[in-house]
C-alpha positions in Angstrom: -50.3 13.8 52.2 -51.1 14.3 55.9 -53.6 13.0 58.4 -56.8 15.2 58.4 -56.4 16.3 54.8 -59.4 15.9 52.4 -58.6 14.7 48.9 -60.6 13.8 45.8 -60.0 10.1 45.1 -61.0 7.7 42.5 -62.4 4.7 44.4 -63.3 2.6 41.3 -63.2 -0.3 40.7 -65.0 -1.7 43.7 -66.5 -5.0 44.8 -69.8 -5.6 46.5 -71.0 -2.7 48.7 -67.8 -0.8 48.8 -68.0 2.9 48.2 -67.4 3.9 44.6 -66.9 6.8 42.3 -64.7 9.9 42.4 -65.4 11.5 45.8 -63.7 13.2 48.7 -61.9 11.1 51.3 -60.3 12.1 54.6 -56.9 10.7 55.4 -56.9 9.0 58.8 -53.6 7.2 58.9 -50.7 8.7 60.8 -48.1 10.8 59.2 -45.3 8.3 59.6 -47.2 5.9 57.4 -48.3 8.6 55.1 -44.8 9.8 54.5 -43.2 6.4 54.0 -45.7 3.9 52.5 -47.2 3.9 49.0 -50.7 3.5 50.7 -52.6 5.3 53.3 -55.9 4.8 55.2 -58.9 6.9 54.3 -62.6 7.2 55.0 -64.8 8.3 52.1 -67.4 11.1 52.4 -71.0 11.1 51.3 -73.6 13.8 50.9 -76.3 11.2 51.7 -76.5 12.0 55.4 -77.5 9.0 57.6 -76.3 10.4 60.9 -74.7 7.0 61.9 -73.4 7.1 65.5 -69.7 8.2 65.5 -69.7 9.5 61.9 -68.7 13.2 61.9 -70.9 15.5 59.8 -68.8 18.1 58.0 -70.3 21.4 57.0 -68.8 23.3 54.1 -66.3 26.0 55.0 -63.0 27.5 53.8 -60.9 25.0 55.7 -62.4 21.7 54.4 -63.2 23.0 50.8 -66.4 21.0 50.6 -69.3 22.2 48.5 -72.1 20.2 50.4 -72.7 18.9 53.9 -71.0 15.5 54.1 -70.8 12.5 56.4 -67.5 10.7 57.1 -68.3 7.0 56.4 -66.0 5.4 59.0 -67.3 1.9 58.3 -65.9 2.2 54.8 -62.3 2.8 56.1 -59.9 1.4 53.5 -56.3 1.5 52.4 -55.7 3.4 49.1 -52.8 3.7 46.9 -51.5 7.3 46.9 -52.0 7.1 43.1 -55.8 7.2 43.6 -55.7 10.6 45.2 -56.0 13.5 42.7 -56.4 16.8 44.4 -56.3 18.1 48.0 -59.3 20.3 48.8 -58.9 21.0 52.5 -58.6 19.5 55.9 -60.6 18.7 59.0 -59.8 19.9 62.6 -57.9 17.6 65.0 -61.1 17.1 67.0 -62.7 15.5 64.0 -59.7 13.1 63.6 -60.0 12.2 67.3 -63.7 11.4 66.8 -62.9 9.2 63.8 -60.2 7.4 65.7 -62.5 6.8 68.7 -65.2 5.4 66.3 -62.7 3.1 64.5 -61.6 1.9 68.0 -65.2 1.2 68.9 -65.8 -0.7 65.7 -62.7 -2.9 66.3 -63.4 -3.6 69.9 -67.1 -4.2 70.1 
């Protein structure tokens, strides 16, 4: 499991307004953590496009393996047990990971 990969993950059970269901997530944590810890940091994807500032929009292609246009929900960043990840379907380019990191930084600093 590596940074930038997109996996299907089971996000249930949830509390409150957390994102639920079986859906794609993009791994955003660094590979040192991903290789050595039982958890990693992921952002879920949604097909309900809101165009929130800083959220990358992913268009289906052979690299990402998505079937529909999807938005990365950065505000729903969460740690997940690796046991929640079921199947890798693709990956996002490094530029998308950089945008995700910048947006996370903005959220944490403002």
